[in-house]
VEXDREN-2710 file (C-alpha; in Angstrom, 1 decimal):
% VEXDREN-2710
k/r/px/py/pz
1/MET/111.2/69.2/62.2
2/LYS/114.1/70.0/64.6
3/HIS/113.2/72.1/67.6
4/TYR/115.5/74.3/69.7
5/ASP/114.9/76.8/72.4
6/VAL/117.0/79.4/70.6
7/LEU/118.1/79.6/66.9
8/ILE/121.0/81.9/66.2
9/ILE/121.5/82.9/62.6
10/GLY/125.1/84.1/62.1
11/SER/128.5/83.3/63.5
12/GLY/130.1/86.6/64.3
13/LEU/130.7/88.2/67.7
14/ALA/127.0/88.9/68.4
15/GLY/126.0/85.3/67.6
16/GLN/128.9/83.5/69.3
17/SER/128.7/85.6/72.5
18/ALA/125.0/85.0/72.7
19/ALA/125.5/81.2/72.2
20/LEU/128.0/81.0/75.0
21/ARG/125.8/83.0/77.4
22/LEU/122.9/80.7/76.6
23/ALA/124.7/77.4/76.7
24/GLY/123.9/75.3/79.7
25/ARG/120.6/77.0/80.2
26/CYS/118.7/76.0/77.0
27/ARG/119.1/74.2/73.7
28/VAL/120.9/76.3/71.2
29/LEU/121.4/75.9/67.5
30/MET/123.8/78.2/65.5
31/ILE/123.7/78.2/61.7
32/CYS/126.3/79.9/59.5
33/LYS/126.6/80.2/55.8
34/ARG/130.2/78.9/55.6
35/THR/132.4/78.1/58.5
36/LEU/132.1/79.3/62.1
37/GLU/135.4/81.2/61.6
38/GLU/134.2/83.3/58.7
39/SER/132.5/86.6/59.7
40/ALA/132.9/90.3/59.5
41/SER/133.8/90.3/63.2
42/ALA/136.9/88.3/62.4
43/ARG/138.1/91.0/60.1
44/ALA/137.9/93.9/62.6
45/GLN/141.4/95.2/63.1
46/GLY/141.4/98.2/65.3
47/GLY/139.7/97.1/68.4
48/ILE/136.8/97.7/70.8
49/ALA/135.9/101.1/72.2
50/ALA/135.2/101.3/75.9
51/VAL/135.8/103.7/78.8
52/LEU/138.7/101.9/80.6
53/ASP/141.0/104.8/81.6
54/SER/140.6/107.1/84.5
55/GLN/141.3/110.1/82.3
56/ASP/138.4/109.1/80.0
57/SER/134.6/109.3/80.9
58/ILE/131.3/107.9/79.9
59/ALA/130.1/111.4/79.0
60/ALA/133.1/111.8/76.6
61/HIS/132.4/108.5/74.8
62/ILE/128.7/109.4/74.4
63/ARG/129.6/112.9/73.1
64/ASP/132.1/111.4/70.6
65/THR/129.5/108.9/69.4
66/PHE/126.9/111.7/68.9
67/ILE/129.3/113.9/67.1
68/ALA/130.3/111.1/64.7
69/GLY/126.7/110.1/64.3
70/ALA/125.6/113.7/63.4
71/HIS/123.2/113.5/66.4
72/LEU/120.9/111.0/64.7
73/ASN/121.8/108.6/67.5
74/SER/119.4/107.4/70.2
75/ASP/120.3/108.8/73.5
76/LYS/119.0/105.8/75.4
77/ALA/120.7/103.2/73.2
78/THR/124.0/105.1/73.2
79/ARG/124.1/105.5/76.9
80/PHE/123.1/101.9/77.4
81/VAL/126.0/100.6/75.3
82/VAL/128.6/103.0/76.6
83/GLU/127.7/102.4/80.3
84/ASN/127.9/98.6/79.8
85/GLY/131.2/98.8/77.8
86/SER/133.7/98.0/80.5
87/ARG/131.7/95.1/81.7
88/ALA/131.5/93.7/78.2
89/ILE/135.3/94.0/77.9
90/GLN/135.7/92.2/81.2
91/TRP/133.6/89.3/79.9
92/LEU/136.0/88.9/76.9
93/ILE/139.0/89.0/79.2
94/ASP/137.3/86.3/81.3
95/GLN/136.9/84.2/78.1
96/GLY/140.7/84.5/77.6
97/VAL/141.0/87.1/74.8
98/PRO/144.7/88.1/74.9
99/PHE/144.4/91.9/74.7
100/THR/147.7/93.8/74.1
101/LYS/149.3/95.1/77.3
102/ASP/151.9/97.8/78.1
103/GLU/153.6/98.9/81.3
104/GLN/150.3/100.6/82.5
105/GLY/148.2/97.5/81.9
106/TYR/146.1/97.1/78.8
107/HIS/147.3/99.2/75.9
108/LEU/144.7/101.7/74.6
109/THR/144.9/103.2/71.2
110/ARG/143.0/106.1/69.6
111/GLU/141.0/106.2/66.4
112/GLY/139.3/108.9/64.3
113/GLY/136.5/110.7/66.0
114/HIS/137.6/109.7/69.6
115/SER/138.7/112.4/72.0
116/ALA/140.7/109.9/74.1
117/ARG/142.6/106.6/73.9
118/ARG/139.9/104.1/74.6
119/ILE/140.4/101.4/72.0
120/ILE/141.4/98.1/73.6
121/HIS/142.9/95.8/71.0
122/VAL/145.0/92.7/70.2
123/ALA/147.8/94.2/68.1
124/ASP/146.1/95.0/64.7
125/ALA/143.9/91.9/64.5
126/THR/141.5/92.3/67.4
127/GLY/138.4/90.7/65.7
128/LEU/140.4/87.6/64.7
129/ALA/141.7/87.1/68.2
130/VAL/138.3/87.5/69.7
131/GLN/136.7/85.2/67.1
132/GLU/139.4/82.5/67.6
133/THR/139.0/82.6/71.4
134/LEU/135.2/82.3/71.3
135/THR/135.1/79.9/68.3
136/GLU/137.1/77.3/70.2
137/LYS/134.7/77.5/73.1
138/VAL/131.6/77.3/70.9
139/ARG/133.0/74.2/69.0
140/GLN/133.7/72.4/72.3
141/HIS/130.5/73.3/74.2
142/PRO/128.2/70.3/74.3
143/ASP/125.1/72.4/74.6
144/ILE/125.6/74.3/71.3
145/ALA/124.5/72.6/68.1
146/LEU/126.2/73.9/65.0
147/LEU/125.2/73.7/61.3
148/GLU/127.9/75.1/59.1
149/ASN/127.4/75.6/55.3
150/HIS/123.7/76.2/55.9
151/ILE/121.9/79.4/54.9
152/ALA/118.5/80.6/56.2
153/ILE/115.9/81.1/53.5
154/ASP/113.1/82.7/55.4
155/LEU/111.7/83.0/58.9
156/ILE/108.7/80.9/59.8
157/THR/106.0/83.2/61.3
158/GLY/102.5/83.0/62.7
159/LYS/101.3/85.0/59.8
160/LYS/102.4/82.2/57.4
161/LEU/100.7/79.7/59.7
162/GLY/97.4/81.6/59.6
163/GLU/97.6/82.7/63.2
164/ALA/96.4/86.1/64.5
165/GLN/99.7/86.9/66.1
166/ASN/102.7/87.2/63.8
167/ARG/105.2/85.4/66.1
168/CYS/108.5/84.0/64.9
169/TYR/108.8/80.2/65.1
170/GLY/112.2/79.6/63.5
171/ALA/113.4/79.4/59.9
172/TYR/113.7/77.3/56.8
173/VAL/117.3/76.5/56.2
174/LEU/119.1/75.2/53.1
175/ASN/121.9/72.6/53.5
176/ASN/124.3/73.9/50.9
177/ALA/126.0/70.6/50.4
178/SER/123.0/68.4/49.9
179/GLY/120.4/70.9/48.7
180/GLU/118.0/69.7/51.4
181/VAL/115.7/72.3/53.1
182/LEU/115.4/71.8/56.8
183/THR/112.5/73.1/59.0
184/ILE/114.1/74.5/62.2
185/GLY/111.6/75.3/64.9
186/ALA/112.8/77.7/67.7
187/THR/111.0/79.3/70.6
188/HIS/113.3/82.3/70.1
189/THR/115.3/83.4/67.1
190/LEU/118.3/85.7/67.1
191/ILE/119.4/87.3/63.8
192/ALA/123.1/88.0/64.0
193/SER/123.9/87.7/60.3
194/GLY/125.8/90.9/59.8
195/GLY/125.4/93.6/57.2
196/ALA/125.0/94.1/53.5
197/GLY/128.4/95.3/52.2
198/LYS/128.2/92.9/49.2
199/VAL/125.5/95.0/47.7
200/TYR/128.3/97.2/46.5
201/LEU/131.0/96.5/44.0
202/TYR/133.9/97.4/46.4
203/THR/133.6/96.3/50.0
204/THR/135.8/95.3/53.0
205/ASN/133.1/92.8/54.0
206/PRO/133.4/89.0/53.6
207/ASP/131.4/87.4/50.7
208/THR/128.8/86.3/53.2
209/SER/127.6/89.9/53.9
210/THR/124.6/89.9/51.7
211/GLY/121.9/91.4/54.0
212/ASP/120.2/88.1/54.7
213/GLY/118.9/88.8/58.2
214/ILE/117.6/92.3/57.2
215/ALA/115.8/91.0/54.2
216/MET/114.2/88.1/56.0
217/ALA/113.0/90.3/58.9
218/TRP/111.6/92.8/56.3
219/ARG/109.7/90.0/54.5
220/ALA/108.4/88.8/57.8
221/GLY/106.9/92.2/58.7
222/CYS/109.6/94.0/60.7
223/ARG/110.4/97.7/60.4
224/VAL/113.9/98.7/59.1
225/ALA/115.5/102.0/59.8
226/ASN/118.3/104.2/58.4
227/MET/119.2/101.8/55.6
228/GLU/120.7/104.8/53.6
229/ILE/123.4/105.2/56.2
230/ILE/126.1/103.1/54.7
231/GLN/129.6/103.6/56.0
232/PHE/132.4/103.6/53.5
233/HIS/135.7/102.8/55.1
234/PRO/138.2/105.4/53.8
235/THR/141.2/103.1/53.5
236/CYS/140.8/99.8/51.8
237/LEU/144.1/98.5/50.2
238/TYR/144.2/99.2/46.5
239/HIS/145.9/96.2/44.8
240/PRO/144.8/93.8/42.1
241/LYS/145.7/90.8/44.2
242/ALA/144.2/92.1/47.5
243/LYS/140.5/91.3/47.9
244/SER/138.8/93.4/50.5
245/PHE/141.8/94.0/52.7
246/LEU/141.2/96.7/55.2
247/ILE/143.9/99.2/56.4
248/SER/142.9/99.8/60.0
249/GLU/141.6/103.1/61.3
250/ALA/144.4/102.8/63.9
251/VAL/147.0/103.5/61.3
252/ARG/145.7/107.0/61.1
253/GLY/145.2/107.1/64.8
254/GLU/148.9/106.4/65.4
255/GLY/150.1/109.1/63.0
256/GLY/149.5/107.8/59.4
257/LEU/149.1/110.6/56.9
258/LEU/146.9/110.6/53.7
259/LYS/148.8/111.9/50.7
260/LEU/148.4/112.5/46.9
261/PRO/150.7/110.8/44.5
262/ASP/153.1/113.7/44.7
263/GLY/153.4/113.3/48.5
264/ALA/151.2/116.3/49.4
265/ARG/148.7/116.0/52.2
266/PHE/145.1/116.9/51.5
267/MET/143.1/116.2/54.6
268/PRO/143.9/119.5/56.4
269/ALA/142.1/121.3/53.5
270/HIS/139.0/119.3/54.1
271/ASP/138.7/119.2/57.9
272/GLU/140.5/120.8/60.9
273/ARG/140.8/117.3/62.4
274/ALA/142.7/116.2/59.3
275/GLU/143.4/112.4/59.3
276/LEU/141.6/112.0/62.6
277/ALA/138.2/113.2/61.3
278/PRO/135.3/110.7/61.3
279/ARG/135.1/108.1/58.5
280/ASP/132.4/109.9/56.5
281/VAL/134.5/113.0/56.3
282/VAL/137.7/111.2/55.3
283/ALA/135.9/108.9/52.8
284/ARG/134.3/111.9/51.0
285/ALA/137.6/113.8/51.0
286/ILE/139.3/110.9/49.3
287/ASP/136.4/110.4/46.9
288/PHE/136.6/114.2/46.0
289/GLU/140.4/114.1/45.4
290/MET/140.2/111.0/43.3
291/LYS/137.4/112.3/41.1
292/LYS/138.9/115.8/40.9
293/ARG/142.4/114.6/39.8
294/GLY/141.4/111.4/38.0
295/LEU/143.2/109.2/40.5
296/ASP/142.8/105.4/40.9
297/CYS/143.8/105.7/44.6
298/VAL/145.5/107.9/47.2
299/PHE/148.2/106.9/49.7
300/LEU/148.4/106.4/53.4
301/ASP/151.9/106.9/54.8
302/ILE/153.1/105.6/58.2
303/SER/156.7/105.1/57.1
304/HIS/157.9/108.1/59.3
305/LYS/157.1/106.1/62.4
306/GLY/159.9/103.6/61.7
307/GLU/160.2/99.9/61.3
308/ALA/160.2/98.9/65.0
309/PHE/157.0/100.9/65.7
310/ILE/155.2/99.5/62.7
311/GLN/156.2/95.9/63.5
312/ALA/155.0/96.4/67.1
313/HIS/151.7/98.0/66.3
314/PHE/150.7/96.7/62.8
315/PRO/152.4/93.3/62.3
316/ASN/149.5/91.8/60.3
317/ILE/149.1/94.8/58.0
318/ARG/152.8/95.0/57.5
319/ALA/153.0/91.2/56.7
320/ARG/150.1/91.3/54.2
321/CYS/151.5/94.4/52.4
322/LEU/154.9/92.8/52.2
323/GLU/153.3/89.8/50.5
324/LEU/152.2/92.2/47.8
325/GLY/155.5/94.0/47.5
326/ILE/154.7/97.0/49.7
327/ASN/157.0/97.7/52.6
328/ILE/155.0/100.1/54.7
329/ALA/158.1/101.1/56.7
330/ARG/159.4/102.7/53.5
331/ASP/156.5/103.0/51.1
332/PRO/153.1/104.7/51.3
333/ILE/150.1/102.3/51.1
334/PRO/147.7/102.7/48.1
335/VAL/144.1/103.0/49.4
336/VAL/140.6/103.6/48.2
337/PRO/137.2/103.9/50.1
338/ALA/135.0/100.8/50.1
339/ALA/131.6/99.9/51.6
340/HIS/132.3/98.8/55.1
341/TYR/129.4/98.9/57.5
342/THR/125.6/99.0/57.4
343/CYS/124.5/101.4/60.1
344/GLY/120.8/100.8/59.6
345/GLY/118.9/97.6/59.8
346/ILE/116.2/95.8/61.8
347/VAL/114.6/98.1/64.4
348/THR/115.3/96.8/67.9
349/ASP/114.7/98.0/71.4
350/LEU/117.1/98.0/74.3
351/LYS/116.5/94.3/74.8
352/GLY/117.4/93.4/71.2
353/ARG/113.7/92.7/70.4
354/ALA/112.4/93.2/66.8
355/ASP/108.8/93.9/66.0
356/ILE/107.7/90.3/65.9
357/PRO/107.5/88.4/69.2
358/GLY/110.2/85.7/69.5
359/LEU/112.5/87.5/67.1
360/TYR/115.7/89.3/68.2
361/ALA/118.5/91.0/66.3
362/ALA/122.0/92.1/67.4
363/GLY/125.1/93.5/65.7
364/GLU/125.3/94.9/62.2
365/ALA/121.9/93.4/61.1
366/SER/120.1/95.6/63.7
367/CYS/119.4/99.3/64.1
368/SER/119.7/99.8/67.8
369/GLY/120.1/103.6/67.5
370/LEU/123.7/103.6/68.6
371/HIS/125.4/104.6/65.4
372/GLY/123.1/107.4/64.2
373/ALA/124.2/108.7/60.8
374/ASN/127.8/107.4/61.1
375/ARG/129.3/104.7/63.2
376/LEU/132.1/105.8/65.5
377/ALA/135.2/103.7/65.0
378/SER/135.3/100.5/67.1
379/ASN/131.8/100.9/68.5
380/SER/130.6/98.0/66.4
381/LEU/132.1/95.0/68.4
382/LEU/131.0/96.8/71.6
383/GLU/127.4/96.9/70.3
384/CYS/127.5/93.2/69.4
385/LEU/128.5/92.3/73.0
386/VAL/126.1/94.6/74.8
387/PHE/123.0/93.8/72.8
388/SER/123.6/90.1/72.5
389/GLU/123.8/90.0/76.3
390/ALA/120.6/92.1/76.5
391/ALA/118.8/89.7/74.2
392/VAL/120.0/86.7/76.1
393/ALA/118.7/88.2/79.4
394/ASP/115.3/88.8/77.8
395/ILE/115.2/85.3/76.3
396/LEU/116.0/83.6/79.6
397/ALA/113.3/85.7/81.4
398/GLN/110.5/84.4/79.1
399/PRO/108.2/81.7/80.4
400/PRO/107.8/78.4/78.5
401/ARG/105.1/78.5/75.8
402/PRO/103.4/75.9/73.6
403/PHE/104.9/75.4/70.2
404/PRO/102.9/74.6/67.0
405/ALA/103.6/72.0/64.4
406/LEU/105.4/73.6/61.5
407/PRO/104.8/72.8/57.8
408/GLN/107.7/71.3/55.8
409/TRP/109.3/73.2/53.0
410/ASP/107.2/72.7/49.8
411/GLU/109.0/72.5/46.5
412/SER/106.4/70.4/44.7
413/ARG/105.7/73.1/42.1
414/VAL/109.2/74.1/41.2
415/THR/111.9/72.7/39.0
416/ASN/115.7/72.9/38.8
417/ALA/117.0/76.1/37.3
418/ASP/117.8/75.9/33.6
419/GLU/120.0/79.0/33.4
420/GLU/122.2/79.9/36.4
421/VAL/123.8/82.6/34.3
422/VAL/120.8/84.8/35.1
423/ILE/121.9/84.9/38.7
424/SER/125.5/85.8/38.1
425/HIS/124.5/88.6/35.6
426/ASN/121.9/90.1/37.9
427/TRP/124.4/90.0/40.8
428/ASP/127.0/91.9/38.8
429/GLU/124.5/94.5/37.5
430/LEU/123.1/95.1/41.0
431/ARG/126.5/95.7/42.6
432/ARG/127.7/98.0/39.8
433/PHE/124.8/100.3/39.7
434/MET/124.6/100.5/43.5
435/TRP/128.3/101.6/43.4
436/ASP/127.7/104.1/40.7
437/TYR/124.4/105.6/41.8
438/VAL/124.1/104.9/45.6
439/GLY/127.7/105.3/46.7
440/ILE/129.5/107.9/48.8
441/VAL/127.8/110.9/47.0
442/ARG/124.2/110.5/45.8
443/THR/122.0/112.8/43.7
444/THR/118.3/112.5/43.3
445/LYS/118.7/111.7/39.6
446/ARG/121.1/108.9/40.4
447/LEU/118.8/107.5/43.0
448/GLN/115.9/107.5/40.7
449/ARG/117.9/105.7/38.1
450/ALA/118.8/103.1/40.7
451/SER/115.2/102.8/41.8
452/HIS/114.1/102.1/38.2
453/ARG/116.8/99.4/37.8
454/ILE/116.1/97.7/41.1
455/HIS/112.4/97.3/40.4
456/LEU/113.2/95.5/37.1
457/LEU/115.7/93.3/38.8
458/MET/113.3/92.5/41.7
459/ARG/110.6/91.3/39.3
460/GLU/113.0/89.1/37.4
461/ILE/114.5/87.6/40.6
462/ASN/111.2/87.0/42.2
463/GLU/109.9/85.2/39.1
464/PHE/113.1/83.1/39.1
465/TYR/112.6/82.3/42.9
466/ALA/108.9/81.3/42.3
467/ASN/109.7/78.8/39.6
468/PHE/113.0/77.1/40.5
469/ARG/114.4/75.3/43.4
470/VAL/116.3/77.5/45.8
471/THR/120.1/77.5/45.7
472/TYR/122.7/79.3/47.8
473/ASP/123.4/81.9/45.1
474/LEU/119.7/82.5/44.5
475/ILE/119.0/83.1/48.2
476/GLU/121.8/85.6/48.5
477/LEU/120.8/87.4/45.3
478/ARG/117.1/87.6/46.5
479/ASN/118.3/89.1/49.8
480/LEU/120.7/91.5/48.1
481/VAL/118.1/92.9/45.8
482/VAL/115.7/93.5/48.8
483/THR/118.4/95.1/50.8
484/ALA/119.4/97.3/47.8
485/ASP/115.8/98.4/47.4
486/LEU/115.6/99.4/51.1
487/ILE/118.8/101.4/50.8
488/ILE/117.5/103.3/47.7
489/ARG/114.1/103.9/49.1
490/SER/115.6/105.2/52.4
491/ALA/118.0/107.5/50.5
492/LEU/115.2/109.0/48.5
493/LYS/113.3/109.8/51.7
494/ARG/116.1/111.7/53.4
495/LYS/116.0/115.3/52.1
496/GLU/119.2/116.4/53.8
497/SER/122.9/115.6/54.0
498/ARG/123.6/114.0/57.4
499/GLY/126.6/111.9/58.3
500/LEU/127.2/109.2/55.8
501/HIS/124.3/110.2/53.6
502/TYR/125.5/113.1/51.3
503/SER/123.5/114.6/48.5
504/PRO/124.5/117.7/46.6
505/ASP/120.8/118.3/46.0
506/TYR/120.2/118.6/49.7
507/PRO/123.5/119.8/51.2
508/ASP/122.2/121.2/54.5
509/LEU/121.1/119.6/57.7
510/LEU/117.4/119.6/58.6
511/PRO/116.7/121.4/62.0
512/GLU/115.7/118.1/63.7
513/PRO/117.4/114.8/63.2
514/LYS/114.9/112.1/62.2
515/ASN/115.3/108.4/61.5
516/THR/114.2/107.0/58.1
517/VAL/111.8/104.2/59.1
518/LEU/110.3/101.9/56.5
519/ARG/107.2/99.7/57.2
520/ARG/106.2/96.9/54.9
521/ARG/102.7/97.4/53.4
END
């Protein structure tokens, strides 16, 4: 058994910022499924929302967050994040993140749902610049141990050890290269593993976004909340050779217009805010127009801003589109909605603590209460920074405690899988029926069909897991099916249309916004 003070599961902004804050004060191990560079954080294009301008205000940022979140947001969590926003940005500046500047200082852009320019960014590749800056520091820091190409299987808890208190003691982790299962003991464990976008057929998320942290915490006994609140980004590039390439919210923020194939705009007919409406409104509008007219995609047009403007503001989007034969200075960009962000997740408090002592969660895997029924653009990276710092502060404030001996992983009663095709077929079936039945618009009948299908899949996958040695693909599929079940169950419980959850069977809002909280029996 290897023992550390803190085990961090995940390599995005929440995990890396926590590791750097902890380094030098305790022994830290970070594990990531692939490489340290691969995470959803690295794909964030637009930027990070924070009140940095004298014309802006904390109250305005909070108000915008509540409006976008359809007032399902937690007042305490929202205020906590927004009030700590400028300090979080300063920490990144101190780390050396090269935010874009103009003659007034740092350039601030505006995105859908925001009433002011408050998005600090690095051109149109903010997440990548932040990730590269922190990754270099993490790799070089002598106090941060790193295991790449390792995937967590399950948390080790007091309940599994027969203790009265269900405390978290670390995790079992698979070395994907060797197939060896490691027993990693940790006094504190931080889940920063991201969301579950890969539960859907079309997503902007990396292949690693399979809901691992949420599923592990659920199996360990934690509550999850608002899993039905899945954000579909309105503008994912529609091209056969472009896999999950996002066209930033900032393109619309800087004047991009959504059009039908004949060049006609359609957003003004759906919402008075037109292209600057929140993501749920825009995604539903695109979905409506595509289904109504039998379209494969719609088009986002920024060409009227000119070549120089586009090169200055969106160099990476321009370059990627040019590789595919689309000159966005002349041509509109074909786009479709795609699953983008998991607004629900592991229930946490303002210190990032989950229900089980010793277990924390931050970032997309958590449900802090910030996002409500729809995440306001560019609030996600801010949440990662603020809650990872809060978790670190709580971890460092804990007194030392005795640590038990942990049992090794037992695979004495399993064999090697005889048919891996079962995994790939179940994976495809799951993602297709989730897209068809639990997508942007959901009916009760579709959800009931999905529920029936998911229970059949769960039985088959659990039987497979019980009889064969674990593999990377099997672990991901097991977590995906748990996450999908949580999404479906949560969607069936919400008898209204609020934010990202829209049902024609319940088109109205209930008088009082309430979280959908699931507890494991």
